[in-house]
C-alpha positions as CSV (number, residue, x, y, z in Angstrom):
1,X,0.0,0.0,0.0
2,X,1.0,3.6,-0.2
3,X,0.3,6.9,1.6
4,X,0.7,10.5,0.6
5,X,0.3,13.8,2.5
6,X,2.5,16.6,1.4
7,X,6.3,16.2,1.0
8,X,7.3,12.5,1.0
9,X,10.6,13.0,2.9
10,X,8.8,13.5,6.3
11,X,6.2,10.8,5.5
12,X,9.0,8.3,4.7
13,X,10.8,9.0,8.0
14,X,7.6,8.5,10.0
15,X,6.8,5.2,8.3
16,X,10.4,3.9,8.8
17,X,10.0,4.6,12.5
18,X,6.6,2.8,12.4
19,X,8.1,-0.2,10.7
20,X,10.6,-0.4,13.5
21,X,8.2,0.2,16.4
22,X,5.2,-1.8,15.2
23,X,6.9,-4.6,13.2
24,X,10.3,-4.7,14.9
25,X,12.0,-4.5,11.5
26,X,15.8,-4.0,11.4
27,X,17.5,-1.7,8.9
28,X,17.8,-4.4,6.2
29,X,14.1,-5.2,6.5
30,X,12.7,-1.7,6.0
31,X,10.4,-1.3,3.0
32,X,9.3,2.4,3.1
33,X,10.2,4.2,-0.1
34,X,9.5,7.6,-1.5
35,X,7.9,7.8,-4.9
36,X,4.8,8.8,-7.0
37,X,1.3,7.5,-7.4
38,X,-2.2,8.5,-8.4
39,X,-1.6,9.6,-12.0
40,X,-2.9,8.0,-15.2
41,X,0.2,8.4,-17.4
42,X,3.9,7.6,-17.5
43,X,6.7,8.7,-19.8
44,X,7.6,5.4,-21.4
45,X,7.1,3.7,-18.1
46,X,9.0,6.4,-16.1
47,X,7.6,8.7,-13.5
48,X,10.3,11.1,-12.2
49,X,10.8,14.2,-10.0
50,X,10.9,17.6,-11.6
51,X,14.1,17.9,-13.7
52,X,15.7,20.2,-16.2
53,X,15.5,17.5,-18.9
54,X,11.7,17.3,-18.3
55,X,11.8,13.5,-18.3
56,X,8.7,11.9,-16.9
57,X,7.8,14.9,-14.7
58,X,5.4,13.4,-12.1
59,X,3.4,16.6,-11.8
60,X,2.7,16.9,-15.5
61,X,1.8,13.2,-15.5
62,X,-0.8,13.7,-12.8
63,X,1.0,11.9,-9.9
64,X,1.3,12.9,-6.3
65,X,4.1,12.2,-3.8
66,X,3.6,9.1,-1.8
67,X,5.4,6.5,0.3
68,X,5.0,2.8,-0.4
69,X,5.6,0.1,2.2
70,X,4.9,-3.6,2.7
71,X,2.9,-4.4,5.8
72,X,0.8,-7.4,7.0
73,X,-2.9,-6.9,6.4
74,X,-3.4,-7.5,10.2
75,X,-1.3,-4.4,10.9
76,X,-3.0,-2.0,8.3
77,X,-5.0,-0.3,11.0
78,X,-1.9,0.5,13.0
79,X,-0.2,2.1,10.0
80,X,-3.4,3.9,9.0
81,X,-3.4,5.5,12.4
82,X,0.2,6.6,11.9
83,X,-0.8,8.1,8.6
84,X,-3.7,10.1,10.0
85,X,-1.5,11.3,12.8
86,X,0.7,13.1,10.3
87,X,-2.0,15.7,9.8
88,X,-1.6,18.9,11.9
89,X,-4.3,21.0,13.6
90,X,-4.0,24.7,12.8
91,X,-6.0,27.2,14.8
92,X,-7.2,30.5,13.3
93,X,-9.7,33.0,14.6
94,X,-13.1,31.4,14.3
95,X,-11.9,28.1,12.8
96,X,-9.7,25.1,13.2
97,X,-8.0,23.4,10.2
98,X,-6.7,19.9,10.0
99,X,-4.1,19.8,7.3
100,X,-0.8,18.3,6.1
101,X,2.3,19.5,8.0
102,X,3.7,21.5,5.0
103,X,0.8,23.5,3.5
104,X,3.2,25.8,1.9
105,X,3.8,23.0,-0.6
106,X,0.8,23.6,-2.7
107,X,-0.4,21.8,-5.9
108,X,-1.7,18.4,-7.0
109,X,1.7,16.9,-6.4
110,X,1.2,17.3,-2.6
111,X,-2.4,16.1,-2.4
112,X,-3.5,13.6,0.2
113,X,-3.9,10.1,-1.1
114,X,-3.6,6.5,-0.1
115,X,-3.6,3.3,-2.1
116,X,-4.4,-0.3,-1.4
117,X,-5.5,-3.2,-3.7
118,X,-9.1,-2.7,-4.6
119,X,-9.2,0.9,-3.2
120,X,-12.6,1.6,-1.6
121,X,-13.8,-1.9,-2.6
122,X,-11.0,-3.6,-0.7
123,X,-12.1,-5.8,2.2
124,X,-9.5,-3.8,4.2
125,X,-11.0,-0.4,3.4
126,X,-13.2,-0.5,6.6
127,X,-9.9,-0.4,8.6
128,X,-9.0,2.8,6.9
129,X,-12.5,4.3,7.6
130,X,-12.2,3.3,11.2
131,X,-8.8,4.9,11.6
132,X,-10.0,8.1,9.9
133,X,-12.6,8.6,12.7
134,X,-14.9,10.5,10.3
135,X,-12.4,13.5,10.2
136,X,-11.8,13.3,6.4
137,X,-13.8,12.6,3.3
138,X,-12.5,9.4,1.9
139,X,-13.1,9.7,-1.9
140,X,-12.6,7.1,-4.5
141,X,-9.7,8.2,-6.7
142,X,-10.0,8.3,-10.4
143,X,-6.5,9.6,-11.2
144,X,-5.0,13.0,-11.8
145,X,-6.8,14.6,-8.8
146,X,-6.4,18.2,-7.8
147,X,-4.8,19.4,-4.5
148,X,-6.7,18.5,-1.3
149,X,-5.5,21.6,0.6
150,X,-8.2,22.9,2.9
151,X,-10.7,20.3,1.7
152,X,-10.3,17.6,4.4
153,X,-10.3,15.1,1.5
154,X,-8.1,12.0,1.0
155,X,-8.3,10.2,-2.3
156,X,-8.4,6.4,-2.0
157,X,-6.7,4.8,-5.0
158,X,-6.9,1.2,-6.2
159,X,-3.2,0.4,-6.2
160,X,-3.8,-2.3,-8.8
161,X,-5.0,0.4,-11.2
162,X,-2.9,3.2,-10.0
163,X,0.5,1.6,-9.0
164,X,3.3,3.2,-7.1
165,X,6.5,4.3,-8.9
166,X,9.6,4.3,-6.8
167,X,11.4,7.6,-6.5
168,X,15.0,8.4,-7.4
169,X,17.8,7.2,-5.2
170,X,18.7,10.7,-4.0
171,X,15.2,11.2,-2.5
172,X,15.3,8.1,-0.3
173,X,16.0,8.6,3.4
174,X,16.4,12.3,2.9
175,X,16.1,15.0,5.6
176,X,13.0,17.0,5.6
177,X,13.1,20.7,4.8
178,X,12.4,21.5,8.5
179,X,14.0,18.5,10.3
180,X,17.3,16.7,10.3
181,X,17.1,13.0,10.9
182,X,20.7,12.2,11.5
183,X,23.5,10.5,9.5
184,X,22.4,6.9,10.5
185,X,19.1,7.5,8.9
186,X,20.6,9.1,5.8
187,X,23.1,6.3,5.5
188,X,20.2,3.8,5.0
189,X,20.1,5.0,1.4
190,X,23.5,3.6,0.5
191,X,23.1,0.5,2.7
192,X,19.8,-0.6,1.1
193,X,21.0,0.2,-2.4
194,X,24.1,-2.0,-1.7
195,X,21.8,-4.8,-0.5
196,X,19.7,-4.6,-3.6
197,X,16.5,-3.4,-1.9
198,X,16.1,-0.5,-4.4
199,X,18.2,1.3,-7.0
200,X,18.2,3.6,-10.0
201,X,14.8,4.1,-11.7
202,X,16.0,5.4,-15.1
203,X,15.1,8.9,-14.0
204,X,17.6,11.7,-13.7
205,X,19.3,11.6,-10.3
206,X,18.9,15.2,-9.4
207,X,16.7,18.2,-10.4
208,X,19.3,19.4,-12.9
209,X,18.7,16.3,-14.9
210,X,21.9,14.4,-14.5
């Protein structure tokens, strides 16, 4: 399954910590990866971050940032609760807003979405509904959705129809714009590449298009 809510760097870190805490996974067993999902098109099979060569730009192809991970169905509810806990409550005069942690990142690329086999028709979807506690509108995703900012909406994608595309190596285990997670976390990138857990996607490894 996969989950998206704003920038994927922070989301990946939180799910890595959840894999460790809930499933007891060691470094070599971690499965959380940054990437893209929710769009209807690819560029010859590629979906890439924004880059100067304009190869497979995920935004232009209708995808949003997401984090994919492999979890036992029996633990989906635990990870769903982690996902919903990533949203932040903002208080303004006369109103309270429940929104992603980085609302300054605006646009469809940062929309809230989650994917599981079968989507809203999955036998596991009730677990998602229960974890959401009625705080969000869980809407069946059709692909290429707009931003969800200030809408309290999460698009539920059928991951069989809208698969996850792994992000570039340089995005994995990256510090967030506002947080530093430490060298041991960052070093997971090279460790897991060396172990063959993920690798180059064919996309440019950097926004300049190299």
